[in-house]
C-alpha positions as CSV (number, residue, x, y, z in Angstrom):
1,M,-43.5,-10.8,0.0
2,K,-42.4,-12.3,-3.3
3,R,-38.7,-13.0,-3.8
4,E,-37.2,-13.9,-7.1
5,L,-34.9,-16.9,-7.0
6,L,-32.2,-17.2,-9.7
7,V,-30.3,-20.5,-9.5
8,T,-27.1,-20.4,-11.4
9,S,-23.8,-22.2,-11.8
10,D,-22.0,-18.8,-12.1
11,I,-23.1,-16.3,-9.4
12,P,-20.6,-13.6,-10.4
13,E,-21.7,-13.6,-14.0
14,T,-25.4,-13.7,-13.1
15,V,-25.0,-10.8,-10.7
16,T,-22.9,-8.8,-13.1
17,R,-25.6,-9.0,-15.7
18,L,-28.2,-7.9,-13.2
19,F,-25.9,-5.0,-12.1
20,L,-25.4,-3.8,-15.6
21,D,-29.2,-4.0,-16.3
22,E,-29.9,-1.9,-13.3
23,R,-27.0,0.6,-13.6
24,P,-27.1,1.6,-10.0
25,R,-25.6,4.9,-8.7
26,T,-25.9,4.1,-5.0
27,V,-24.7,0.7,-3.8
28,A,-24.2,-1.1,-0.5
29,L,-21.8,-4.0,-0.3
30,S,-21.9,-7.0,2.0
31,G,-19.0,-9.0,3.4
32,G,-18.3,-12.8,3.1
33,E,-16.6,-15.1,0.7
34,T,-19.5,-15.4,-1.8
35,P,-19.4,-11.7,-2.7
36,R,-15.7,-11.7,-3.2
37,A,-15.7,-13.3,-6.6
38,T,-18.7,-11.2,-7.7
39,Y,-16.9,-8.0,-6.7
40,G,-13.8,-9.2,-8.7
41,R,-16.0,-9.8,-11.7
42,L,-17.6,-6.3,-11.4
43,A,-14.1,-4.7,-11.2
44,S,-13.4,-6.0,-14.8
45,E,-16.5,-4.2,-16.2
46,K,-16.4,-0.9,-18.1
47,Y,-18.8,1.1,-16.0
48,D,-19.2,4.7,-14.9
49,W,-17.8,4.0,-11.4
50,G,-17.0,7.7,-10.9
51,A,-20.8,8.3,-10.6
52,V,-21.3,5.6,-8.0
53,D,-21.5,6.1,-4.2
54,V,-20.6,2.8,-2.4
55,F,-21.6,2.1,1.2
56,F,-21.5,-1.0,3.3
57,S,-24.4,-3.0,4.8
58,D,-22.3,-4.0,7.8
59,E,-18.8,-4.1,9.3
60,R,-16.9,-5.7,12.1
61,C,-15.5,-3.3,14.6
62,V,-11.9,-3.8,13.5
63,P,-9.3,-1.6,11.6
64,P,-9.7,-1.5,7.8
65,D,-6.6,-3.7,7.3
66,H,-7.8,-6.4,9.6
67,P,-8.3,-9.8,8.0
68,N,-12.0,-9.8,9.1
69,S,-12.8,-6.4,7.7
70,N,-15.5,-6.4,5.1
71,F,-13.9,-3.2,3.7
72,R,-10.6,-4.9,3.3
73,M,-12.1,-7.7,1.3
74,A,-14.2,-5.4,-0.9
75,D,-11.2,-3.0,-1.4
76,E,-9.0,-5.9,-2.5
77,A,-11.6,-7.3,-4.9
78,L,-13.2,-4.2,-6.3
79,L,-12.8,-0.7,-4.7
80,S,-9.1,-0.3,-5.2
81,K,-9.6,-0.9,-8.9
82,V,-12.5,1.5,-9.6
83,S,-13.1,5.2,-9.1
84,A,-16.3,5.0,-7.0
85,R,-16.8,7.3,-4.0
86,V,-16.4,4.9,-1.1
87,H,-18.1,5.5,2.2
88,R,-16.6,2.8,4.5
89,M,-17.9,2.0,7.9
90,H,-15.2,3.0,10.3
91,G,-14.8,-0.3,12.2
92,E,-11.8,1.1,14.2
93,T,-14.1,3.6,16.0
94,C,-17.4,1.6,15.6
95,D,-19.2,4.9,15.2
96,A,-22.8,4.2,14.3
97,P,-24.0,7.9,14.4
98,G,-21.1,8.9,12.3
99,Y,-22.1,6.6,9.5
100,E,-25.6,8.0,9.7
101,V,-24.1,11.4,8.9
102,E,-22.4,9.9,5.8
103,L,-25.7,8.4,4.7
104,R,-27.5,11.7,5.2
105,A,-24.8,13.6,3.2
106,V,-25.7,11.5,0.1
107,F,-29.4,10.7,0.6
108,G,-30.6,13.7,2.5
109,A,-33.1,13.7,5.3
110,D,-35.3,10.9,3.9
111,L,-34.7,7.2,4.4
112,P,-31.8,6.1,2.2
113,D,-33.1,4.2,-0.8
114,F,-30.2,2.4,-2.4
115,D,-30.4,1.5,-6.0
116,L,-28.8,-1.8,-5.3
117,L,-28.0,-3.4,-1.9
118,F,-26.0,-6.6,-1.7
119,L,-26.8,-9.0,1.2
120,G,-25.6,-12.4,2.4
121,L,-27.4,-15.1,4.3
122,G,-26.2,-16.9,7.4
123,A,-27.0,-20.4,8.2
124,D,-29.0,-19.1,11.2
125,G,-31.0,-16.8,8.9
126,H,-29.1,-13.6,9.7
127,T,-28.4,-10.9,7.1
128,A,-26.0,-7.9,7.3
129,S,-25.3,-8.1,11.1
130,L,-28.9,-8.5,12.1
131,F,-29.1,-11.8,14.0
132,P,-32.1,-13.7,15.3
133,G,-33.1,-12.3,18.7
134,D,-31.0,-9.1,18.5
135,A,-32.5,-5.9,19.8
136,A,-31.3,-4.2,16.6
137,L,-34.1,-6.0,14.7
138,D,-36.6,-3.7,16.5
139,E,-34.8,-0.5,15.6
140,S,-37.2,1.7,13.6
141,R,-35.6,5.2,13.8
142,R,-31.9,4.8,13.5
143,L,-30.2,4.1,10.2
144,V,-27.2,2.3,11.7
145,A,-27.0,0.2,14.8
146,K,-24.1,-1.2,16.8
147,V,-24.5,-4.9,17.5
148,P,-22.6,-6.9,20.2
149,R,-21.2,-10.2,18.9
150,P,-19.0,-12.9,20.5
151,D,-16.1,-12.3,18.0
152,H,-16.3,-8.5,17.3
153,P,-18.9,-5.9,17.9
154,R,-20.4,-4.8,14.5
155,L,-22.1,-2.0,12.8
156,T,-25.1,-2.7,10.6
157,L,-27.7,-0.9,8.5
158,T,-31.1,-1.4,10.2
159,L,-34.1,-3.1,8.7
160,P,-35.9,0.1,7.6
161,V,-32.8,1.0,5.4
162,L,-32.5,-2.5,4.0
163,S,-36.3,-2.5,3.2
164,A,-36.2,0.9,1.5
165,A,-33.8,-0.3,-1.2
166,K,-35.0,-0.3,-4.8
167,L,-33.3,-3.7,-5.3
168,V,-31.8,-6.1,-2.8
169,V,-29.7,-9.0,-4.1
170,F,-28.9,-11.9,-1.8
171,L,-25.8,-13.9,-2.7
172,V,-26.1,-17.4,-1.4
173,S,-23.9,-20.4,-2.0
174,G,-23.2,-23.8,-0.4
175,A,-25.2,-26.6,1.0
176,G,-24.8,-25.2,4.5
177,K,-27.2,-22.3,3.5
178,R,-29.9,-24.5,1.9
179,E,-32.1,-24.9,4.9
180,A,-31.9,-21.2,5.8
181,L,-32.7,-20.2,2.2
182,R,-35.7,-22.6,2.2
183,R,-37.0,-20.9,5.3
184,V,-36.5,-17.4,4.0
185,L,-38.3,-18.2,0.8
186,A,-41.1,-19.6,2.8
187,G,-41.3,-16.3,4.7
188,E,-40.5,-17.8,8.1
189,D,-39.5,-15.6,11.1
190,L,-35.9,-14.9,10.2
191,P,-34.1,-11.6,9.9
192,A,-33.3,-12.2,6.2
193,A,-37.0,-12.8,5.5
194,W,-37.9,-9.5,7.1
195,V,-36.2,-7.5,4.3
196,A,-39.0,-6.1,2.3
197,A,-37.4,-4.0,-0.4
198,R,-39.2,-3.1,-3.6
199,R,-37.5,-5.9,-5.4
200,V,-35.7,-8.8,-3.7
201,V,-33.6,-11.2,-5.9
202,V,-31.9,-14.3,-4.4
203,V,-29.0,-15.5,-6.5
204,A,-28.0,-19.0,-5.4
205,D,-25.9,-21.9,-6.6
206,S,-27.4,-25.3,-7.0
207,A,-26.0,-26.5,-3.7
208,A,-27.8,-23.7,-1.8
209,A,-31.1,-23.8,-3.8
210,P,-33.9,-25.6,-1.9
């Protein structure tokens, strides 16, 4: 599938313009250091956050105040500063079925179709918490999967949910991601390349751009 590549010297500014053009009402956030500055930039915008439901693409199975919590990072940078309805993944219980219930409460019985879904890209080609070789990549019925990892178990949205989004925005920075991004753009067999949303935009800095 075609992916749009936007190479920029200012990822937060580029993504903010895209966000304001799309005016999403359902959003899924990703973790990582690259999104942090973007979320901080979004927090400064005058926007109807009260009409927005915010979910997460993945989370480590840790309490919300843990240094490795994706929620903690997003809350510090954005969520504590806006009035959005926040649906965090409960890492302290690692309850995948429970998060499916939260998704159904907003999206109904159909497959959730986020207006905007943020994703990152690992150097191994993983995205959300879908890693090469993981059984969760083959999940076709569940919306949320629990994934074992060496550091912490994780919760992640499954590929059908990622691919149902109206717009997926990958945030990619640093030379360490260049080879993975080249392979994703070439459509190689990597989890991030399997995301087949209606529109996929990769926003990358010059160090990451192949």
